[in-house]
PDB file of N, CA, C and O in Angstrom:
ATOM      1  N   MET A   1     139.373 -57.515 120.247  1.00  0.00           N
ATOM      2  CA  MET A   1     139.458 -56.149 119.645  1.00  0.00           C
ATOM      3  C   MET A   1     139.229 -56.297 118.078  1.00  0.00           C
ATOM      4  O   MET A   1     138.408 -55.612 117.468  1.00  0.00           O
ATOM      5  N   ASN A   2     140.045 -57.269 117.487  1.00  0.00           N
ATOM      6  CA  ASN A   2     140.088 -57.505 116.030  1.00  0.00           C
ATOM      7  C   ASN A   2     138.787 -57.949 115.608  1.00  0.00           C
ATOM      8  O   ASN A   2     138.258 -57.482 114.599  1.00  0.00           O
ATOM      9  N   LEU A   3     138.174 -58.934 116.412  1.00  0.00           N
ATOM     10  CA  LEU A   3     136.888 -59.485 116.068  1.00  0.00           C
ATOM     11  C   LEU A   3     135.794 -58.349 116.029  1.00  0.00           C
ATOM     12  O   LEU A   3     134.950 -58.344 115.132  1.00  0.00           O
ATOM     13  N   ILE A   4     135.818 -57.452 116.947  1.00  0.00           N
ATOM     14  CA  ILE A   4     134.846 -56.391 117.005  1.00  0.00           C
ATOM     15  C   ILE A   4     134.880 -55.461 115.730  1.00  0.00           C
ATOM     16  O   ILE A   4     133.855 -55.039 115.195  1.00  0.00           O
ATOM     17  N   GLN A   5     136.126 -55.192 115.308  1.00  0.00           N
ATOM     18  CA  GLN A   5     136.393 -54.346 114.172  1.00  0.00           C
ATOM     19  C   GLN A   5     135.857 -55.176 112.940  1.00  0.00           C
ATOM     20  O   GLN A   5     135.088 -54.621 112.155  1.00  0.00           O
ATOM     21  N   GLN A   6     136.212 -56.396 112.761  1.00  0.00           N
ATOM     22  CA  GLN A   6     135.746 -57.177 111.582  1.00  0.00           C
ATOM     23  C   GLN A   6     134.152 -57.205 111.532  1.00  0.00           C
ATOM     24  O   GLN A   6     133.563 -57.047 110.463  1.00  0.00           O
ATOM     25  N   THR A   7     133.502 -57.406 112.696  1.00  0.00           N
ATOM     26  CA  THR A   7     132.105 -57.552 112.692  1.00  0.00           C
ATOM     27  C   THR A   7     131.526 -56.226 112.402  1.00  0.00           C
ATOM     28  O   THR A   7     130.536 -56.168 111.672  1.00  0.00           O
ATOM     29  N   LEU A   8     132.057 -55.133 112.911  1.00  0.00           N
ATOM     30  CA  LEU A   8     131.534 -53.811 112.607  1.00  0.00           C
ATOM     31  C   LEU A   8     131.700 -53.482 110.997  1.00  0.00           C
ATOM     32  O   LEU A   8     130.827 -52.911 110.343  1.00  0.00           O
ATOM     33  N   ARG A   9     132.843 -53.893 110.514  1.00  0.00           N
ATOM     34  CA  ARG A   9     133.075 -53.620 109.070  1.00  0.00           C
ATOM     35  C   ARG A   9     132.134 -54.526 108.283  1.00  0.00           C
ATOM     36  O   ARG A   9     131.668 -54.054 107.246  1.00  0.00           O
ATOM     37  N   ALA A  10     131.811 -55.701 108.620  1.00  0.00           N
ATOM     38  CA  ALA A  10     130.899 -56.690 107.863  1.00  0.00           C
ATOM     39  C   ALA A  10     129.458 -56.006 107.936  1.00  0.00           C
ATOM     40  O   ALA A  10     128.752 -55.940 106.930  1.00  0.00           O
ATOM     41  N   VAL A  11     129.043 -55.486 109.208  1.00  0.00           N
ATOM     42  CA  VAL A  11     127.789 -54.954 109.294  1.00  0.00           C
ATOM     43  C   VAL A  11     127.579 -53.660 108.412  1.00  0.00           C
ATOM     44  O   VAL A  11     126.552 -53.463 107.761  1.00  0.00           O
ATOM     45  N   LEU A  12     128.645 -52.808 108.457  1.00  0.00           N
ATOM     46  CA  LEU A  12     128.599 -51.574 107.643  1.00  0.00           C
ATOM     47  C   LEU A  12     128.580 -51.967 106.055  1.00  0.00           C
ATOM     48  O   LEU A  12     127.926 -51.344 105.218  1.00  0.00           O
ATOM     49  N   PHE A  13     129.359 -53.039 105.792  1.00  0.00           N
ATOM     50  CA  PHE A  13     129.282 -53.505 104.294  1.00  0.00           C
ATOM     51  C   PHE A  13     127.904 -53.921 104.008  1.00  0.00           C
ATOM     52  O   PHE A  13     127.350 -53.469 103.006  1.00  0.00           O
ATOM     53  N   LEU A  14     127.261 -54.782 104.830  1.00  0.00           N
ATOM     54  CA  LEU A  14     125.861 -55.280 104.747  1.00  0.00           C
ATOM     55  C   LEU A  14     124.824 -54.154 104.486  1.00  0.00           C
ATOM     56  O   LEU A  14     123.928 -54.254 103.648  1.00  0.00           O
ATOM     57  N   ILE A  15     125.027 -53.082 105.277  1.00  0.00           N
ATOM     58  CA  ILE A  15     124.119 -51.972 105.258  1.00  0.00           C
ATOM     59  C   ILE A  15     124.231 -51.199 103.998  1.00  0.00           C
ATOM     60  O   ILE A  15     123.229 -50.763 103.433  1.00  0.00           O
ATOM     61  N   LEU A  16     125.524 -51.009 103.513  1.00  0.00           N
ATOM     62  CA  LEU A  16     125.786 -50.369 102.215  1.00  0.00           C
ATOM     63  C   LEU A  16     125.273 -51.246 101.145  1.00  0.00           C
ATOM     64  O   LEU A  16     124.690 -50.786 100.163  1.00  0.00           O
ATOM     65  N   ALA A  17     125.466 -52.396 101.310  1.00  0.00           N
ATOM     66  CA  ALA A  17     124.965 -53.379 100.094  1.00  0.00           C
ATOM     67  C   ALA A  17     123.485 -53.395 100.058  1.00  0.00           C
ATOM     68  O   ALA A  17     122.862 -53.489  99.000  1.00  0.00           O
ATOM     69  N   PHE A  18     122.930 -53.303 101.212  1.00  0.00           N
ATOM     70  CA  PHE A  18     121.425 -53.351 101.184  1.00  0.00           C
ATOM     71  C   PHE A  18     120.857 -52.022 100.519  1.00  0.00           C
ATOM     72  O   PHE A  18     119.925 -52.070  99.716  1.00  0.00           O
ATOM     73  N   PHE A  19     121.460 -50.853 100.893  1.00  0.00           N
ATOM     74  CA  PHE A  19     121.067 -49.568 100.297  1.00  0.00           C
ATOM     75  C   PHE A  19     121.322 -49.497  98.840  1.00  0.00           C
ATOM     76  O   PHE A  19     120.612 -48.838  98.080  1.00  0.00           O
ATOM     77  N   GLY A  20     122.410 -50.232  98.443  1.00  0.00           N
ATOM     78  CA  GLY A  20     122.656 -50.217  97.014  1.00  0.00           C
ATOM     79  C   GLY A  20     121.703 -50.957  96.167  1.00  0.00           C
ATOM     80  O   GLY A  20     121.358 -50.569  95.050  1.00  0.00           O
ATOM     81  N   LEU A  21     121.269 -52.090  96.766  1.00  0.00           N
ATOM     82  CA  LEU A  21     120.161 -52.995  96.159  1.00  0.00           C
ATOM     83  C   LEU A  21     118.934 -52.188  96.110  1.00  0.00           C
ATOM     84  O   LEU A  21     118.249 -52.210  95.087  1.00  0.00           O
ATOM     85  N   VAL A  22     118.580 -51.442  97.177  1.00  0.00           N
ATOM     86  CA  VAL A  22     117.418 -50.613  97.044  1.00  0.00           C
ATOM     87  C   VAL A  22     117.344 -49.504  96.112  1.00  0.00           C
ATOM     88  O   VAL A  22     116.311 -49.184  95.524  1.00  0.00           O
ATOM     89  N   MET A  23     118.534 -48.894  95.987  1.00  0.00           N
ATOM     90  CA  MET A  23     118.648 -47.819  94.836  1.00  0.00           C
ATOM     91  C   MET A  23     118.541 -48.558  93.503  1.00  0.00           C
ATOM     92  O   MET A  23     117.821 -48.072  92.631  1.00  0.00           O
ATOM     93  N   ALA A  24     119.214 -49.717  93.274  1.00  0.00           N
ATOM     94  CA  ALA A  24     119.059 -50.396  92.131  1.00  0.00           C
ATOM     95  C   ALA A  24     117.530 -50.827  91.744  1.00  0.00           C
ATOM     96  O   ALA A  24     117.073 -50.674  90.611  1.00  0.00           O
ATOM     97  N   PHE A  25     116.903 -51.309  92.688  1.00  0.00           N
ATOM     98  CA  PHE A  25     115.546 -51.613  92.503  1.00  0.00           C
ATOM     99  C   PHE A  25     114.655 -50.366  92.179  1.00  0.00           C
ATOM    100  O   PHE A  25     113.756 -50.469  91.343  1.00  0.00           O
ATOM    101  N   ILE A  26     114.870 -49.320  92.762  1.00  0.00           N
ATOM    102  CA  ILE A  26     114.123 -47.980  92.529  1.00  0.00           C
ATOM    103  C   ILE A  26     114.458 -47.601  91.041  1.00  0.00           C
ATOM    104  O   ILE A  26     113.558 -47.255  90.275  1.00  0.00           O
ATOM    105  N   PHE A  27     115.650 -47.666  90.685  1.00  0.00           N
ATOM    106  CA  PHE A  27     116.066 -47.313  89.289  1.00  0.00           C
ATOM    107  C   PHE A  27     115.443 -48.242  88.248  1.00  0.00           C
ATOM    108  O   PHE A  27     114.988 -47.784  87.201  1.00  0.00           O
ATOM    109  N   MET A  28     115.423 -49.498  88.523  1.00  0.00           N
ATOM    110  CA  MET A  28     114.729 -50.506  87.577  1.00  0.00           C
ATOM    111  C   MET A  28     113.243 -50.266  87.521  1.00  0.00           C
ATOM    112  O   MET A  28     112.657 -50.333  86.441  1.00  0.00           O
ATOM    113  N   ALA A  29     112.618 -49.991  88.634  1.00  0.00           N
ATOM    114  CA  ALA A  29     111.139 -49.734  88.772  1.00  0.00           C
ATOM    115  C   ALA A  29     110.785 -48.463  88.005  1.00  0.00           C
ATOM    116  O   ALA A  29     109.843 -48.397  87.216  1.00  0.00           O
ATOM    117  N   SER A  30     111.633 -47.432  88.304  1.00  0.00           N
ATOM    118  CA  SER A  30     111.249 -46.153  87.583  1.00  0.00           C
ATOM    119  C   SER A  30     111.411 -46.324  86.080  1.00  0.00           C
ATOM    120  O   SER A  30     110.563 -45.798  85.359  1.00  0.00           O
ATOM    121  N   THR A  31     112.434 -47.021  85.521  1.00  0.00           N
ATOM    122  CA  THR A  31     112.625 -47.208  84.218  1.00  0.00           C
ATOM    123  C   THR A  31     111.514 -48.040  83.593  1.00  0.00           C
ATOM    124  O   THR A  31     111.077 -47.764  82.476  1.00  0.00           O
ATOM    125  N   ALA A  32     111.041 -49.093  84.338  1.00  0.00           N
ATOM    126  CA  ALA A  32     109.998 -49.856  83.841  1.00  0.00           C
ATOM    127  C   ALA A  32     108.588 -48.952  83.816  1.00  0.00           C
ATOM    128  O   ALA A  32     107.772 -49.144  82.915  1.00  0.00           O
ATOM    129  N   LEU A  33     108.382 -48.083  84.726  1.00  0.00           N
ATOM    130  CA  LEU A  33     107.325 -47.213  84.723  1.00  0.00           C
ATOM    131  C   LEU A  33     107.301 -46.215  83.509  1.00  0.00           C
ATOM    132  O   LEU A  33     106.287 -45.987  82.850  1.00  0.00           O
ATOM    133  N   ALA A  34     108.481 -45.669  83.297  1.00  0.00           N
ATOM    134  CA  ALA A  34     108.687 -44.776  82.119  1.00  0.00           C
ATOM    135  C   ALA A  34     108.393 -45.434  80.942  1.00  0.00           C
ATOM    136  O   ALA A  34     107.666 -44.868  80.126  1.00  0.00           O
ATOM    137  N   ILE A  35     108.919 -46.744  80.671  1.00  0.00           N
ATOM    138  CA  ILE A  35     108.676 -47.437  79.457  1.00  0.00           C
ATOM    139  C   ILE A  35     107.188 -47.698  79.352  1.00  0.00           C
ATOM    140  O   ILE A  35     106.655 -47.548  78.252  1.00  0.00           O
ATOM    141  N   GLY A  36     106.456 -48.084  80.424  1.00  0.00           N
ATOM    142  CA  GLY A  36     104.978 -48.306  80.458  1.00  0.00           C
ATOM    143  C   GLY A  36     104.221 -47.045  79.943  1.00  0.00           C
ATOM    144  O   GLY A  36     103.372 -47.087  79.052  1.00  0.00           O
ATOM    145  N   VAL A  37     104.635 -45.874  80.625  1.00  0.00           N
ATOM    146  CA  VAL A  37     104.087 -44.693  80.082  1.00  0.00           C
ATOM    147  C   VAL A  37     104.200 -44.402  78.682  1.00  0.00           C
ATOM    148  O   VAL A  37     103.220 -44.063  78.020  1.00  0.00           O
ATOM    149  N   LEU A  38     105.408 -44.525  78.179  1.00  0.00           N
ATOM    150  CA  LEU A  38     105.619 -44.318  76.777  1.00  0.00           C
ATOM    151  C   LEU A  38     104.806 -45.295  75.919  1.00  0.00           C
ATOM    152  O   LEU A  38     104.240 -44.921  74.892  1.00  0.00           O
ATOM    153  N   TYR A  39     104.763 -46.579  76.376  1.00  0.00           N
ATOM    154  CA  TYR A  39     103.958 -47.573  75.647  1.00  0.00           C
ATOM    155  C   TYR A  39     102.433 -47.114  75.617  1.00  0.00           C
ATOM    156  O   TYR A  39     101.832 -47.123  74.542  1.00  0.00           O
ATOM    157  N   ILE A  40     101.880 -46.761  76.653  1.00  0.00           N
ATOM    158  CA  ILE A  40     100.478 -46.325  76.643  1.00  0.00           C
ATOM    159  C   ILE A  40     100.251 -45.160  75.845  1.00  0.00           C
ATOM    160  O   ILE A  40      99.280 -45.127  75.089  1.00  0.00           O
ATOM    161  N   VAL A  41     101.058 -44.189  75.937  1.00  0.00           N
ATOM    162  CA  VAL A  41     100.893 -43.021  75.102  1.00  0.00           C
ATOM    163  C   VAL A  41     100.949 -43.277  73.639  1.00  0.00           C
ATOM    164  O   VAL A  41     100.201 -42.728  72.830  1.00  0.00           O
ATOM    165  N   ALA A  42     101.877 -44.144  73.338  1.00  0.00           N
ATOM    166  CA  ALA A  42     102.004 -44.474  71.825  1.00  0.00           C
ATOM    167  C   ALA A  42     100.794 -45.319  71.412  1.00  0.00           C
ATOM    168  O   ALA A  42     100.355 -45.206  70.267  1.00  0.00           O
ATOM    169  N   ARG A  43     100.247 -46.144  72.272  1.00  0.00           N
ATOM    170  CA  ARG A  43      98.996 -46.815  71.885  1.00  0.00           C
ATOM    171  C   ARG A  43      97.758 -45.969  71.736  1.00  0.00           C
ATOM    172  O   ARG A  43      96.884 -46.187  70.896  1.00  0.00           O
ATOM    173  N   LEU A  44      97.748 -44.962  72.638  1.00  0.00           N
ATOM    174  CA  LEU A  44      96.567 -43.992  72.669  1.00  0.00           C
ATOM    175  C   LEU A  44      96.659 -43.153  71.380  1.00  0.00           C
ATOM    176  O   LEU A  44      95.639 -42.831  70.770  1.00  0.00           O
ATOM    177  N   GLN A  45      97.903 -42.799  70.969  1.00  0.00           N
ATOM    178  CA  GLN A  45      97.953 -42.018  69.763  1.00  0.00           C
ATOM    179  C   GLN A  45      97.984 -42.737  68.396  1.00  0.00           C
ATOM    180  O   GLN A  45      98.123 -42.150  67.323  1.00  0.00           O
ATOM    181  N   GLY A  46      97.842 -44.058  68.548  1.00  0.00           N
ATOM    182  CA  GLY A  46      97.861 -44.956  67.357  1.00  0.00           C
ATOM    183  C   GLY A  46      99.120 -45.174  66.663  1.00  0.00           C
ATOM    184  O   GLY A  46      99.127 -45.561  65.495  1.00  0.00           O
ATOM    185  N   ARG A  47     100.273 -44.927  67.374  1.00  0.00           N
ATOM    186  CA  ARG A  47     101.624 -45.180  66.785  1.00  0.00           C
ATOM    187  C   ARG A  47     102.198 -46.429  67.358  1.00  0.00           C
ATOM    188  O   ARG A  47     101.901 -46.835  68.482  1.00  0.00           O
ATOM    189  N   PRO A  48     103.051 -47.040  66.532  1.00  0.00           N
ATOM    190  CA  PRO A  48     103.689 -48.325  67.098  1.00  0.00           C
ATOM    191  C   PRO A  48     104.656 -47.844  68.085  1.00  0.00           C
ATOM    192  O   PRO A  48     105.195 -46.740  67.998  1.00  0.00           O
ATOM    193  N   PHE A  49     104.878 -48.721  69.067  1.00  0.00           N
ATOM    194  CA  PHE A  49     105.831 -48.448  70.092  1.00  0.00           C
ATOM    195  C   PHE A  49     107.093 -49.459  69.897  1.00  0.00           C
ATOM    196  O   PHE A  49     106.962 -50.681  69.963  1.00  0.00           O
ATOM    197  N   GLY A  50     108.228 -48.858  69.670  1.00  0.00           N
ATOM    198  CA  GLY A  50     109.464 -49.700  69.425  1.00  0.00           C
ATOM    199  C   GLY A  50     110.585 -48.742  69.376  1.00  0.00           C
ATOM    200  O   GLY A  50     110.465 -47.517  69.373  1.00  0.00           O
ATOM    201  N   VAL A  51     111.746 -49.449  69.334  1.00  0.00           N
ATOM    202  CA  VAL A  51     113.049 -48.604  69.292  1.00  0.00           C
ATOM    203  C   VAL A  51     113.169 -47.859  67.953  1.00  0.00           C
ATOM    204  O   VAL A  51     113.627 -46.719  67.890  1.00  0.00           O
ATOM    205  N   LYS A  52     112.774 -48.493  66.977  1.00  0.00           N
ATOM    206  CA  LYS A  52     112.928 -47.871  65.584  1.00  0.00           C
ATOM    207  C   LYS A  52     112.041 -46.676  65.513  1.00  0.00           C
ATOM    208  O   LYS A  52     112.436 -45.575  65.128  1.00  0.00           O
ATOM    209  N   ALA A  53     110.732 -46.956  65.931  1.00  0.00           N
ATOM    210  CA  ALA A  53     109.796 -45.806  65.778  1.00  0.00           C
ATOM    211  C   ALA A  53     110.119 -44.674  66.769  1.00  0.00           C
ATOM    212  O   ALA A  53     109.930 -43.505  66.432  1.00  0.00           O
ATOM    213  N   TYR A  54     110.568 -44.970  67.897  1.00  0.00           N
ATOM    214  CA  TYR A  54     111.004 -43.927  68.846  1.00  0.00           C
ATOM    215  C   TYR A  54     112.174 -43.069  68.239  1.00  0.00           C
ATOM    216  O   TYR A  54     112.088 -41.842  68.268  1.00  0.00           O
ATOM    217  N   TRP A  55     113.213 -43.669  67.717  1.00  0.00           N
ATOM    218  CA  TRP A  55     114.341 -42.986  67.224  1.00  0.00           C
ATOM    219  C   TRP A  55     114.014 -42.225  65.903  1.00  0.00           C
ATOM    220  O   TRP A  55     114.551 -41.162  65.591  1.00  0.00           O
ATOM    221  N   ALA A  56     113.078 -42.878  65.159  1.00  0.00           N
ATOM    222  CA  ALA A  56     112.746 -42.136  63.990  1.00  0.00           C
ATOM    223  C   ALA A  56     111.975 -40.783  64.213  1.00  0.00           C
ATOM    224  O   ALA A  56     112.117 -39.773  63.524  1.00  0.00           O
ATOM    225  N   GLU A  57     111.121 -40.935  65.309  1.00  0.00           N
ATOM    226  CA  GLU A  57     110.463 -39.635  65.805  1.00  0.00           C
ATOM    227  C   GLU A  57     111.324 -38.619  66.395  1.00  0.00           C
ATOM    228  O   GLU A  57     111.122 -37.421  66.201  1.00  0.00           O
ATOM    229  N   ARG A  58     112.398 -39.121  67.200  1.00  0.00           N
ATOM    230  CA  ARG A  58     113.226 -38.204  67.789  1.00  0.00           C
ATOM    231  C   ARG A  58     114.160 -37.527  66.804  1.00  0.00           C
ATOM    232  O   ARG A  58     114.648 -36.441  67.116  1.00  0.00           O
ATOM    233  N   ARG A  59     114.464 -38.131  65.549  1.00  0.00           N
ATOM    234  CA  ARG A  59     115.432 -37.634  64.649  1.00  0.00           C
ATOM    235  C   ARG A  59     114.756 -36.617  63.701  1.00  0.00           C
ATOM    236  O   ARG A  59     115.467 -35.879  63.019  1.00  0.00           O
ATOM    237  N   ARG A  60     113.387 -36.549  63.632  1.00  0.00           N
ATOM    238  CA  ARG A  60     112.652 -35.714  62.784  1.00  0.00           C
ATOM    239  C   ARG A  60     112.893 -34.212  63.266  1.00  0.00           C
ATOM    240  O   ARG A  60     112.876 -33.944  64.467  1.00  0.00           O
ATOM    241  N   PRO A  61     113.107 -33.287  62.336  1.00  0.00           N
ATOM    242  CA  PRO A  61     113.282 -31.920  62.950  1.00  0.00           C
ATOM    243  C   PRO A  61     111.999 -31.368  63.501  1.00  0.00           C
ATOM    244  O   PRO A  61     110.932 -31.473  62.896  1.00  0.00           O
ATOM    245  N   SER A  62     112.122 -30.818  64.583  1.00  0.00           N
ATOM    246  CA  SER A  62     110.913 -30.248  65.385  1.00  0.00           C
ATOM    247  C   SER A  62     110.469 -28.915  64.844  1.00  0.00           C
ATOM    248  O   SER A  62     109.273 -28.627  64.805  1.00  0.00           O
ATOM    249  N   MET A  63     111.436 -28.074  64.415  1.00  0.00           N
ATOM    250  CA  MET A  63     111.098 -26.710  64.004  1.00  0.00           C
ATOM    251  C   MET A  63     111.470 -26.469  62.526  1.00  0.00           C
ATOM    252  O   MET A  63     112.474 -27.035  62.094  1.00  0.00           O
ATOM    253  N   SER A  64     110.765 -25.700  61.743  1.00  0.00           N
ATOM    254  CA  SER A  64     111.067 -25.499  60.398  1.00  0.00           C
ATOM    255  C   SER A  64     112.341 -24.626  60.361  1.00  0.00           C
ATOM    256  O   SER A  64     112.527 -23.705  61.157  1.00  0.00           O
ATOM    257  N   PRO A  65     113.207 -24.975  59.383  1.00  0.00           N
ATOM    258  CA  PRO A  65     114.524 -24.261  59.311  1.00  0.00           C
ATOM    259  C   PRO A  65     114.256 -22.883  58.873  1.00  0.00           C
ATOM    260  O   PRO A  65     113.426 -22.650  57.995  1.00  0.00           O
ATOM    261  N   ARG A  66     114.992 -21.889  59.507  1.00  0.00           N
ATOM    262  CA  ARG A  66     114.919 -20.458  59.222  1.00  0.00           C
ATOM    263  C   ARG A  66     116.158 -20.132  58.478  1.00  0.00           C
ATOM    264  O   ARG A  66     117.156 -20.848  58.563  1.00  0.00           O
ATOM    265  N   ALA A  67     116.109 -19.075  57.760  1.00  0.00           N
ATOM    266  CA  ALA A  67     117.340 -18.456  57.148  1.00  0.00           C
ATOM    267  C   ALA A  67     118.344 -18.048  58.200  1.00  0.00           C
ATOM    268  O   ALA A  67     117.982 -17.319  59.124  1.00  0.00           O
ATOM    269  N   GLY A  68     119.524 -18.460  58.110  1.00  0.00           N
ATOM    270  CA  GLY A  68     120.566 -18.083  59.158  1.00  0.00           C
ATOM    271  C   GLY A  68     120.526 -18.880  60.290  1.00  0.00           C
ATOM    272  O   GLY A  68     121.397 -18.601  61.114  1.00  0.00           O
ATOM    273  N   ALA A  69     119.738 -19.837  60.596  1.00  0.00           N
ATOM    274  CA  ALA A  69     119.691 -20.656  61.646  1.00  0.00           C
ATOM    275  C   ALA A  69     120.675 -21.793  61.677  1.00  0.00           C
ATOM    276  O   ALA A  69     121.014 -22.277  60.597  1.00  0.00           O
ATOM    277  N   TRP A  70     121.183 -22.284  62.824  1.00  0.00           N
ATOM    278  CA  TRP A  70     122.166 -23.327  62.885  1.00  0.00           C
ATOM    279  C   TRP A  70     121.256 -24.641  62.825  1.00  0.00           C
ATOM    280  O   TRP A  70     120.929 -25.270  63.832  1.00  0.00           O
ATOM    281  N   SER A  71     120.890 -24.975  61.525  1.00  0.00           N
ATOM    282  CA  SER A  71     120.156 -26.297  61.468  1.00  0.00           C
ATOM    283  C   SER A  71     120.709 -26.957  60.145  1.00  0.00           C
ATOM    284  O   SER A  71     121.335 -26.324  59.295  1.00  0.00           O
ATOM    285  N   ARG A  72     120.418 -28.252  60.073  1.00  0.00           N
ATOM    286  CA  ARG A  72     120.802 -29.017  58.961  1.00  0.00           C
ATOM    287  C   ARG A  72     119.891 -28.798  57.880  1.00  0.00           C
ATOM    288  O   ARG A  72     118.698 -28.576  58.089  1.00  0.00           O
ATOM    289  N   THR A  73     120.431 -28.852  56.647  1.00  0.00           N
ATOM    290  CA  THR A  73     119.623 -28.746  55.411  1.00  0.00           C
ATOM    291  C   THR A  73     118.857 -30.145  55.308  1.00  0.00           C
ATOM    292  O   THR A  73     119.497 -31.196  55.349  1.00  0.00           O
ATOM    293  N   ALA A  74     117.524 -30.127  55.179  1.00  0.00           N
ATOM    294  CA  ALA A  74     116.702 -31.290  55.398  1.00  0.00           C
ATOM    295  C   ALA A  74     116.992 -32.314  54.164  1.00  0.00           C
ATOM    296  O   ALA A  74     117.209 -33.496  54.430  1.00  0.00           O
ATOM    297  N   GLY A  75     116.994 -31.911  52.964  1.00  0.00           N
ATOM    298  CA  GLY A  75     117.022 -32.891  51.925  1.00  0.00           C
ATOM    299  C   GLY A  75     118.389 -33.451  51.475  1.00  0.00           C
ATOM    300  O   GLY A  75     118.436 -34.409  50.704  1.00  0.00           O
ATOM    301  N   GLN A  76     119.477 -32.870  51.944  1.00  0.00           N
ATOM    302  CA  GLN A  76     120.732 -33.165  51.433  1.00  0.00           C
ATOM    303  C   GLN A  76     121.514 -34.123  52.329  1.00  0.00           C
ATOM    304  O   GLN A  76     121.471 -34.002  53.553  1.00  0.00           O
ATOM    305  N   PRO A  77     122.182 -35.014  51.764  1.00  0.00           N
ATOM    306  CA  PRO A  77     123.094 -35.989  52.665  1.00  0.00           C
ATOM    307  C   PRO A  77     124.175 -35.133  53.146  1.00  0.00           C
ATOM    308  O   PRO A  77     124.334 -33.984  52.732  1.00  0.00           O
ATOM    309  N   ALA A  78     124.959 -35.724  54.069  1.00  0.00           N
ATOM    310  CA  ALA A  78     125.958 -35.095  54.780  1.00  0.00           C
ATOM    311  C   ALA A  78     127.161 -34.816  53.813  1.00  0.00           C
ATOM    312  O   ALA A  78     127.881 -33.844  54.042  1.00  0.00           O
ATOM    313  N   ARG A  79     127.402 -35.625  52.753  1.00  0.00           N
ATOM    314  CA  ARG A  79     128.433 -35.398  51.903  1.00  0.00           C
ATOM    315  C   ARG A  79     128.212 -34.094  50.995  1.00  0.00           C
ATOM    316  O   ARG A  79     129.172 -33.417  50.628  1.00  0.00           O
ATOM    317  N   GLU A  80     126.904 -33.789  50.660  1.00  0.00           N
ATOM    318  CA  GLU A  80     126.753 -32.672  49.781  1.00  0.00           C
ATOM    319  C   GLU A  80     126.636 -31.314  50.442  1.00  0.00           C
ATOM    320  O   GLU A  80     126.528 -30.291  49.766  1.00  0.00           O
ATOM    321  N   ARG A  81     126.658 -31.308  51.859  1.00  0.00           N
ATOM    322  CA  ARG A  81     126.493 -30.010  52.527  1.00  0.00           C
ATOM    323  C   ARG A  81     127.903 -29.332  52.541  1.00  0.00           C
ATOM    324  O   ARG A  81     128.951 -29.972  52.457  1.00  0.00           O
ATOM    325  N   ASP A  82     127.823 -27.965  52.657  1.00  0.00           N
ATOM    326  CA  ASP A  82     129.063 -27.354  52.671  1.00  0.00           C
ATOM    327  C   ASP A  82     129.839 -27.480  54.014  1.00  0.00           C
ATOM    328  O   ASP A  82     129.246 -27.434  55.091  1.00  0.00           O
ATOM    329  N   VAL A  83     131.146 -27.637  53.918  1.00  0.00           N
ATOM    330  CA  VAL A  83     131.897 -27.856  55.153  1.00  0.00           C
ATOM    331  C   VAL A  83     133.013 -26.759  55.083  1.00  0.00           C
ATOM    332  O   VAL A  83     133.660 -26.472  54.076  1.00  0.00           O
ATOM    333  N   THR A  84     133.129 -26.185  56.343  1.00  0.00           N
ATOM    334  CA  THR A  84     134.197 -25.174  56.574  1.00  0.00           C
ATOM    335  C   THR A  84     135.273 -25.660  57.423  1.00  0.00           C
ATOM    336  O   THR A  84     135.024 -26.052  58.564  1.00  0.00           O
ATOM    337  N   ASP A  85     136.546 -25.664  56.910  1.00  0.00           N
ATOM    338  CA  ASP A  85     137.635 -26.104  57.630  1.00  0.00           C
ATOM    339  C   ASP A  85     138.064 -24.992  58.632  1.00  0.00           C
ATOM    340  O   ASP A  85     137.731 -23.819  58.457  1.00  0.00           O
ATOM    341  N   ILE A  86     138.856 -25.428  59.747  1.00  0.00           N
ATOM    342  CA  ILE A  86     139.286 -24.518  60.689  1.00  0.00           C
ATOM    343  C   ILE A  86     140.770 -24.481  60.485  1.00  0.00           C
ATOM    344  O   ILE A  86     141.387 -25.545  60.476  1.00  0.00           O
ATOM    345  N   GLU A  87     141.397 -23.329  60.319  1.00  0.00           N
ATOM    346  CA  GLU A  87     142.831 -23.187  60.225  1.00  0.00           C
ATOM    347  C   GLU A  87     143.412 -22.987  61.696  1.00  0.00           C
ATOM    348  O   GLU A  87     142.952 -22.133  62.455  1.00  0.00           O
ATOM    349  N   MET A  88     144.411 -23.801  62.024  1.00  0.00           N
ATOM    350  CA  MET A  88     145.019 -23.641  63.317  1.00  0.00           C
ATOM    351  C   MET A  88     146.258 -22.758  63.194  1.00  0.00           C
ATOM    352  O   MET A  88     146.994 -22.854  62.211  1.00  0.00           O
ATOM    353  N   ARG A  89     146.487 -21.912  64.170  1.00  0.00           N
ATOM    354  CA  ARG A  89     147.612 -21.094  64.219  1.00  0.00           C
ATOM    355  C   ARG A  89     148.129 -20.880  65.815  1.00  0.00           C
ATOM    356  O   ARG A  89     147.369 -20.964  66.780  1.00  0.00           O
ATOM    357  N   GLU A  90     149.328 -20.636  65.885  1.00  0.00           N
ATOM    358  CA  GLU A  90     149.723 -20.446  67.194  1.00  0.00           C
ATOM    359  C   GLU A  90     149.683 -18.917  67.613  1.00  0.00           C
ATOM    360  O   GLU A  90     149.950 -17.970  66.873  1.00  0.00           O
ATOM    361  N   ILE A  91     149.305 -18.859  68.918  1.00  0.00           N
ATOM    362  CA  ILE A  91     149.188 -17.489  69.357  1.00  0.00           C
ATOM    363  C   ILE A  91     150.355 -17.184  70.242  1.00  0.00           C
ATOM    364  O   ILE A  91     150.510 -17.901  71.231  1.00  0.00           O
ATOM    365  N   PRO A  92     151.192 -16.212  70.009  1.00  0.00           N
ATOM    366  CA  PRO A  92     152.391 -15.887  70.623  1.00  0.00           C
ATOM    367  C   PRO A  92     152.115 -15.402  72.039  1.00  0.00           C
ATOM    368  O   PRO A  92     153.047 -15.060  72.766  1.00  0.00           O
TER     369      PRO A  92
END
């Protein structure tokens, strides 16, 4: 009886391990496909493809700042922007 339980556990473990490997392979393949698409699009648009170029493009503001909008001031470093402190108080 103990041998049957151990065999069943081993078979179930191998099945779970196999499905885990399949999921990992699908994840790696989809990641490689996404990187390939990004590379092709960057080459077609004439831009360099790399980590620095990608993050530089992502950090650029996409919309023009409007008055009263929650956006960063474009030309000022973080130290020169206005900072508002929050005062903590207990609520009885």
